N, C-alpha and C positions, 0 to 999 in steps of 0.2 A: 276569323276570330276563333281562337282555341276554346275559350270558356264562355261561348254564347249562352249556353244553358244556365251558367252561373249568374250572368248579367240579367237574363230574363227573370230568374228567381229573385234577384236583388230588386229589379224594377218593380215587379209585381208586389213585393213585400213592402216597398218603401214609397211608392208613388203617391199614396194618399197622404201619408205623413209629411212628405216634401211639399205637396200642394197646400196642405194646411199651414205650414211654416211660410210658404210664399204668400198665402193670403194674409196672414198676420202682418207680414212685412209691407205689402202694397195695398191692401184693402180692396182688391179687385179680383174676383174669381176667375174672370177670363184671362187677366194678365198672369194670375197665379198658375193657371193651367199652362199657358205658353212658357212661363219661366221653368216650370217643372219639365216640360218637354224639351226645352233647351238644355237644361242641366243633365237630363238623362241621355240626350243625344251626345253631348260632350263626354259623358261617362262611357257611353257605348264605344265611341271612337278610340278612347284611351283605356278601355277596360282591362286589358292585360297588365299595363303599367299601374293602373290604379289599384287592382286587386293584389298585385304584388307589393306595391309601396305602402299601402295603407295598413299593413299588418292585420288583416282580417276585419277592418272597419271602414269600408268604403263610404258609409253613410256620412262620415265626418267631411270627406272630400266632396260629396254630393251637396251637402249643406253649404260649403264654402263656394262651390260653383254656382249654386242657386243665388247666394248673396251677391256674388260678383255679376251675375247676369242681371239681377234687378238694378244694381248700381250703374251698370252700362246702359240699361234701358232708360233709367232716369237722366243720365247725362245726355243721351240722344234727344230726349223730349223736353229737356229743361227750358229750351227757348220757345216752346209751343204751348206751355201751360197757361191756362186762364185762371186767374184768381177772381173770387167773388168776395164782396163785402159780408154778405149774409148767406148762410146756407139755406137751401129750400126746406120747407116744412117736410117732415117725415110722417108716415102713418103711425098711429099709436101702437106702442109695443104690445105684443100679445102675451103678457105675463111677466112675472118677476125674472124668470131666467133670461128671457129675451131682452128686458130692460137692463139687466146686469151686464149681459154680453155687449149691448149697444154702448153702455156707460163705459165698460172697460175699452172698447175699440175707440171711442171718443178720446179717452185718457191717453191711449197709445199714440193717437194722432197729434197729441201735444209735444211729443218727443221728436228730436231729430232722427233721421234715418239710422245714424250710428248708435244713438242711445236706444232706439227701438230694437235694433239687432242685439245689442248687449242684453237688454232686459229679456227679450225672447230666448236667447240662448241660455242665459243664466237661470231664469225662473220658469220658462215654459218647457225648455229642453233639459233643464236641470243640469247644465254643464258647469264645470268648476271654473273658477276665475282663470286658471292657467289655460284650460281647453278654449274658453271663450277668447282669451288673448291670442292664442295660436290660430284659431279659426279667422279672426278678424285682422290678424296681422298688427296687433297693438301690444303694448306693454301691459303687464299685470296691474301696474299702478293706475294707468289710464282706465282699465276696465273697472277697477275698484272705485275710483272717484267718479267716473261717469255713471256707474250703476247707482251709487249713493245719491247722486244728483238727480238722476231719472226717477228713482224711487220716491224722492222728496216731491217731485212734481206730481207723480201719480197719487201719492197720499193726500196731497193737497186737493187734488181733483176728486178722489174717491172717498176720502175720509181717513182718519188716522189709524183705525183698526185694520185696514187693509184686507178686510174680509172678501172684498170683491176680487182680489188678486187670486184667490184660491178657489173660486167657484168653478 
């Protein structure tokens, strides 16, 4: 690999952010770490092409690889999932910030995988409608309509002011 030092610098600078995005998508730190490693491995294998084709922004490609890895993982496990009627009790939250975080994560769980990805890209990653559509392989009208519907669901769960979305 010609640009191994460039890849190492990219991986060191972005691994934490990728893992955080993966966690928000899957809600499992261990799976998020695995998905991040898978994405970085795929990036490493194709680094020369990625760094050349992404116009100086390989993070966009990494995010797309991360999402595709999650969707592939979900497809493989979809037949082995166990659903339960009632969630087990959780320990009491350790403060307002923790309660807010748990409430937000619960609200994100109400969304479909695609809607969650749209909301995370648009509002957590602050991507434009066009960039979100490109990353997810959707039309801009689908991104607009799905993000509006998803935000309605979140507001219904969190409250109309949406203050928890910006905490």
